[in-house]
FIRO-494679 format. One record per atom (N, C-alpha, C): x, y, z. Coordinates in steps of 0.001 Angstrom, whole numbers, padded with zeros to 6 digits, always signed. Example, Ala and Ser with C-alpha at 12.3 -4.5 7.8 and 13.67 -1.06 7.14 Angstrom:
REM residues 2
+013190-005690+007800/+012300-004500+007800/+013200-003300+007800/+012850-002250+007080/+013670-001060+007140/+012900+000030+007870/
This chain:
REM residues 76
+100882+128470+035918/+099702+128313+035708/+098218+128507+037027/+097662+129442+036939/+096899+130140+037774/+096495+129067+038993/+095464+128885+039982/+094884+128417+040479/+093428+128312+039733/+092817+129480+038603/+091955+129106+038405/+091539+128600+036857/+093320+128139+036298/+093370+127830+035130/+093182+126329+035370/+094379+125935+036883/+094259+124283+037265/+092765+124139+037690/+091990+124871+037890/+090535+124672+038185/+089691+124562+037048/+089800+125235+036393/+089280+125047+034727/+089579+123699+033919/+091125+123616+034145/+091241+122437+033661/+090769+121111+034044/+090676+120663+035554/+089871+119983+036362/+088322+119803+035904/+087591+120820+036003/+086330+121143+035265/+085741+120919+033924/+086734+121253+032589/+086664+120834+031590/+086657+119528+031612/+087762+118623+032379/+088177+117334+032127/+087314+116203+032591/+085939+116974+033881/+085458+116109+034656/+083860+116076+033639/+083863+117173+033543/+082391+117716+033148/+082051+117500+031253/+083634+117428+030762/+083197+117495+028955/+083014+118602+028314/+083671+119880+029422/+083264+120800+027946/+084023+121674+027951/+084139+122821+026936/+085102+123536+026485/+085459+124206+027328/+086801+124843+027095/+087450+125838+028167/+086585+126943+028274/+086293+127782+027008/+084947+128609+026667/+083742+128760+027783/+083698+127435+027911/+082051+127706+028632/+082487+127575+030417/+084028+127976+030923/+084716+127387+032027/+084831+128519+032298/+084250+130073+033235/+084857+131313+033262/+084199+131356+034704/+085106+132398+035665/+085466+132810+036575/+083328+132755+037435/+083056+133861+036210/+081227+133939+036580/+080395+132635+036149/+080782+131661+035652/+080420+130344+035538/+079452+129394+036744/+078098+129562+036603/+077240+128400+037489/+077821+127027+037315/+077826+126352+038339/+077999+124650+038187/+076491+124000+037477/+075505+124583+038601/+074140+124234+038595/+073884+124309+036958/+073483+125759+037208/+072683+126423+036173/+073792+125955+034775/+074728+126396+034321/+074866+126949+033400/+076222+125341+032614/+076363+124436+034023/+077205+123523+033670/+076700+122300+033695/+075227+122338+034410/+074466+121325+034226/+075119+119867+035438/+076336+120837+036171/+076741+119698+037061/+075634+119091+038150/+075874+117559+038043/+074810+117279+039503/+075503+117165+040854/+075549+116613+041713/+075884+116025+043185/+077088+115435+042717/+077168+114414+041691/+077757+113533+041551/+079355+114067+040916/+078816+114914+039946/+079712+115733+039283/+080664+116990+040373/+079895+117230+041371/+080607+118583+042353/+081630+117567+042873/+081254+116684+043381/+081737+115431+044560/+082878+115194+044074/+082974+115116+042307/+084206+114452+042020/+084804+115496+041389/+084169+116787+041121/+085475+118295+040895/+086447+118178+042348/+085474+118397+043202/+085770+118839+044645/+087108+117644+045067/+086630+116301+044434/+087597+115267+045324/+089078+115701+044547/+089002+115961+042700/+090096+116096+042340/+091176+117436+043127/+089948+118336+043011/+090570+119831+043468/+091362+119493+044726/+091108+119033+045945/+091503+118592+047173/+092868+117726+046422/+092567+116641+045834/+094012+116184+045530/+094837+116739+044452/+094573+117858+043765/+095644+118629+042968/+095889+120031+043917/+095274+120234+045525/+095664+121517+045540/+096600+120539+047150/+095951+119561+047793/+096123+119277+048845/+095655+119992+049952/+094375+120208+049825/+093521+120762+051025/+091909+119858+051293/+091262+120431+051858/+090380+119631+052461/+089440+120684+052301/+088476+120099+051159/+086756+121175+051248/+085805+120710+052143/+085189+121250+053210/+084597+120602+054131/+083150+120619+053249/+082861+121736+052818/+081154+121191+052119/+081307+121792+050777/+080256+121945+050116/+080016+121876+048614/+079336+123547+048975/+078371+123530+049673/+077540+124830+050266/+078642+126291+050181/+077977+126913+049629/+078671+128376+048878/+079095+128476+047990/+079503+126854+047193/+080083+126809+045797/+079271+127077+044841/+079096+127898+044034/+078224+127625+042947/+078521+128263+041821/+079759+129119+041916/+080578+129645+040836/+081749+128971+040545/+082164+128938+039377/+083881+128681+039791/+084901+129696+040262/+084319+130894+040366/+084939+132185+041392/+084419+131739+043274/+083964+131300+043367/+083883+130725+044796/+084486+129651+045078/+084636+128637+044296/+085803+127468+044588/+087102+128375+044487/+087412+129456+042999/+088929+129430+043023/+089289+130515+044589/+088260+131109+044889/+088522+131999+046068/+088776+131124+047186/+087667+130028+047513/+088090+129026+048710/+089155+128267+048019/+089554+127731+047500/+090804+127157+047340/+092117+128566+047650/+092259+129106+047274/+093330+130633+047844/+093308+130872+049038/+091897+130887+049874/+091966+130532+051466/+092066+129764+051747/+092104+128569+051503/+093155+127193+051969/+094555+127504+051815/+094973+127705+051233/+096073+127364+050912/+097050+128938+051532/+096396+130024+051949/+096991+131219+052481/+097059+130440+053930/+096225+129761+054765/+096370+129196+055771/+096954+128164+056288/
């Protein structure tokens, strides 16, 4: 399973969306209507899943931003 697929699964579960609605270029607030609490929970789940720490959600506006952030953390 790719990083994107794992993150996609978390977002689909948290926001009760269809997989087709969660693509790399999907914007959390505009397209998924995620609020701060939703993002907080998604980030918590991702931190647990990948055993990383996400310091800030700043700049993490799309699914791609989050995937790239996680991949960069895994390389460190």
